[in-house]
Every structure is written in structure tokens, then in C-alpha cells.
N, C-alpha and C positions, 0 to 999 in steps of 0.2 A: 846635537846628540839626540838619538832616538828616544822617544818617551816610552816605547815598549818595543821589544824585539820581534821581528818577523820570525816565524817558525818555518823551516824548510824540511819537509819529509824526505829524509835521506834514502835514496833508492825507492822512494814511495813509502818508506816506513818499514825498514828491513826486519825489525823485531815484532811487527804487527801483521805483516802480510808477506808472501813470497817476494823477495826483492826484485826490483826492476821488471815487474810484470804489469800487465794491464789491470789486474786485480789490485795490485798495490797502488797504482796511480788513481784508480777509482776510489780506493779507501782514503787516500790523502785528500781528494776533492771532497768526499763526503764529510770529512772531519771539519773542513773549513780552514785548514792552515793556509798561510799566504803563499807558500812556495812548495814546489816539488823538485827534487834533484834526481837526475838520471845520467847514466854513463853510456857512451857510444863507442862502438868498434865497427870494423868493416868486414863483411863476409868475403868468401873466396870469389863470389861472383859480383862483388861491388855493391852490395846492399848495406846501408847503414843500419846496424842492429843495436838494440839496447841490452847491454850486459856489462857487468862490472869487470870481471876478470878477463885476461887475454886468453885464458883457456876455459873450457866448459866443464871441467872435472868437478869443481866444488859445488856448483849450483844445478847441475843437470844429471840425467842418467847417461850422458855421453862422456867422451874424453877427447883430449887433444886441443890444439890451438883453435880458437874460434875462426881465425883468418884462413884456415884450411878447409872450412866447411861452407857449403853454399847456404843461402837463405832458406831454401827448402829443407835441407838437412837440419839446420838449426831449429826450424819450426816443427820438426818431427821429434825433437827432444822434449822431455818433460822436466819442469823445474822441481827441485827438491821441496818437499812440503806441500805440494799441490797435486791434485789428481788430474788437472787439465791444463794448467798454465804452461806456456812455452816461451821461448825467447822472442820478444816482439821486435818488429822492425821499428825504426824511428818514425816512419810514415804512420804506422798504426798507433804509436804512442801519442804523436802530436794530434792525430785525428781524434783520439779519445779525450785529450786534454783541451782541445780548442774550444768546445762549447762552454767551459767553465771560465772563471776569471783568475784562476791560479797562475802565478808566475812560474815559468819553467826555467830551470837551470840545467844546461847541458854540460857535462864534464867530458872533455876530450881525452880519450884514452889512447894508448899506443900498443903496438903489436908485441908479441912475446920477446922480441929482441930489443924492445925499448925504442923502436923506430916509429916515426909518424906514418900513418896511412896516407899515401900520396894523393888520393882523390877524395878522401872522406870529407874534408872540410867543404869543398865545392858542392858535393852532393847534399851535405847537411844544410848549407845556406839555401840551396834550391828548395829543400823541403820546408824550411822555415818560411820562406817567401810564399810557397804554395799554400801553406796553412794560415798565412796572414798573422804570424806570431812575432814579428820583429820587434814590436813595441812591448811585448810581454814575456820576453825571453832574454837570458844572458848566458854567456859562455864562461866556463871555468876550466882551469888546467893547472897541473903541477909544473909543466914545462913552459917557460916564458916564450920560447920559439913558437909554440902552438898558438899562443895568444897574439903573436906579432906577425902571423902569416898575412901576406898582402891582401888576400881576398877577404879575410876577416876584418882587417883594418878598414878596408874600403866599404864593407857592409855597414859599419858604424854601430855594431851591436855592443852592448855593455859587456865588459870583461872583468873577471876576477881571477887573480893569481892565488893559487893554493900553495902554502909554504909549510913544509914539515919543520918541526922544532929544530932538528939537527942542522938543516939547511939554513935556517934563520940564524943560528949561532955561528955557523961557518962563514957566512957573508958579513959578519960584524954587527948583527942585530939590526935595529931600526935604521940607523944611519946607512948601513950597507944596503939594506933592502930599498931604501929610498933612492939610492944612487943607481941600483940595478934596474929599477922599473921606470926611472924618470924618462928615458928616451922612448920607452914603450907607451908612454902616456896612459898608464894604468893607475887608477886611484883607489881601486877596490882590491883588498887582499884579505885572505883568511888564514888563520893559524889554529893549531890545536888549542882547545879551550884551556888546557893546563899551562899554556905559555902566556896567557893573557892576564894583565892586571890593569888597574886604572892608570897607572903611570905610563904604561906602554900605549894605551889608547890616547892619552893626552899627547904623548910624543908623536903618535901617528897623525893626529890632527895638525900639529905644528908642521909636519911634512906634507900636509895636504892629502893624507891617506885615510880612508875609511876602513877600519879593521873589524872583521867578523870572525866567527869561530866555526870549526868543524869538530866532529867527535863528541858531541854532547849527548851521550846515550844513557848515562846514569843520572839518578835524581840530583845528586850534588853538582854534577856538571851542568845540568839544565838550570839549576838554581843559580849557579855562578854566572852563566850567560845572561840570565834575566837581571841579576843584580848589577851587572856591568852595562845593561841597556845597549847591548850590541845591535847593530843594524839588522843582522840576521844570523841565525845559527842553524846548523843541520843536526838532525837527530833521527835515530832509528825508532824512537818512541814518541811519535807526534801526539798521541792521545795523552800521554803523561805530560808532555811539554805544555799542551793546551790547559790541562788541569792546574799545573803549577803556575802558569801565567795568570790564569783566572784567579787563583787564590792570592797571588801577590798584588793584585790591583786594589 
């Protein structure tokens, strides 16, 4: 059991800085949180980009599917809430994070039709190797197939399966989850904080699973994650999470 939970700045800390931007990642590093989480898609010209949504409508002054825009077009857009931030490439993000000691979590995203980007994983692994981050980085995804891709398995990176509450219920809870991921050799999973309690964590350990949380954005959610002593939890409010963790010690 973890003595204290690691804090992962979700999208760099989406309620404290423009999400998934170099500014947000610099903010997370400056705070001293242990991890930073970011999301990846593939541009029309095959460049791995850091952005959460499959479209650019919500977070930029542009519109349409990210996969239909080139890297140059994406970097001409401006992120909402910022006068200068744009959609970074993964290469830029890793270069910015490399000098720190922060752990990087890459979440694999899919295109607007819910399909995997055919070449994104190979390009991503090449960038990870180029920046020498293989020992300080792990991959997460909501789709088990993404985490079981042969090239990712061969790379030997740590992997975390993200599971929505409704999916968890549909597969039969903890027993069903353990059966689903056994062949994938995945031992790290994350569920919404509202789905977790001590009994579930204890059951996870009996199955050889380490269970963490996502969606810890409100004060009571962060406090719940800290009380459960989860290995790690993601939050849009890393400054608040650090303050609450400090007060709880």
C-alpha cells in the first residue's frame, strides 16, 4: 500500500493552466507534482500531437477533426484561455519535460470514429526513445487493444488501463476486470474516484491489481483519494491536491 499518493496533473492541470499546452506542463513541473498526464492524437501529415479531443472545436479557435489538419495548421490555432499557446507536438512536449524528473503518462486517444491511428504508436515509441524517457514514462488507454499492441508490448513500457464506471459494472466488477486483463499482463488499472472504496482496493490486491483513480477534481474527491492512499490519482487542480496532501500528513 502506498504511504502517500502520487499526484498526476491531468492535462498539465486543466483548471490551473490551458490544458495540454507547454505552459500547463511547465506549471506542473514548477509545482513539484510527481506526474503529468497528456493525451495524444495524430495529425493529417502523421505528426503525433498533444490534445485531448478528437476535434479542435472545444479548446481552440478552429473547428473540425484534428486528424484532418496538418501539424502546421494545428500549430496556427490558438488555445482557449491563452494569448499564445497552441497545440504542441509530442516531440515538443517531451523535450520540455525531459529536463525535469516528472513522470510522464501518455494517454492514447482515437480518431473521431473511435478507430486507432495506424501509425501513431510506432511514432510515439520512437519519440520516447529519442528523448530517453522509457524509464520515466507509462502509457494509459481506455481501449485494451491499444495497450496490447505488439509494438507496445515489445517496448516493455508500463501500461495502465482506464475503466469507466459503467464498463466496470458491465464486465462484472472486479472479477470480470481481472479476467479481461489477465492475458494482457496488465496490473495497473484506474477507475473514477467515485467507484472506489477500501474493499475494492483490497480485492484488487488479491487479484494482483494496483488500482488508482481519475477524475479527482473537487476537494472532496482529492481528499477521498488521499484517504485511500491510492498509488496515483489525476486531478485538474494539482495545486489544491498538493495543499490537501500537505495538510493530511
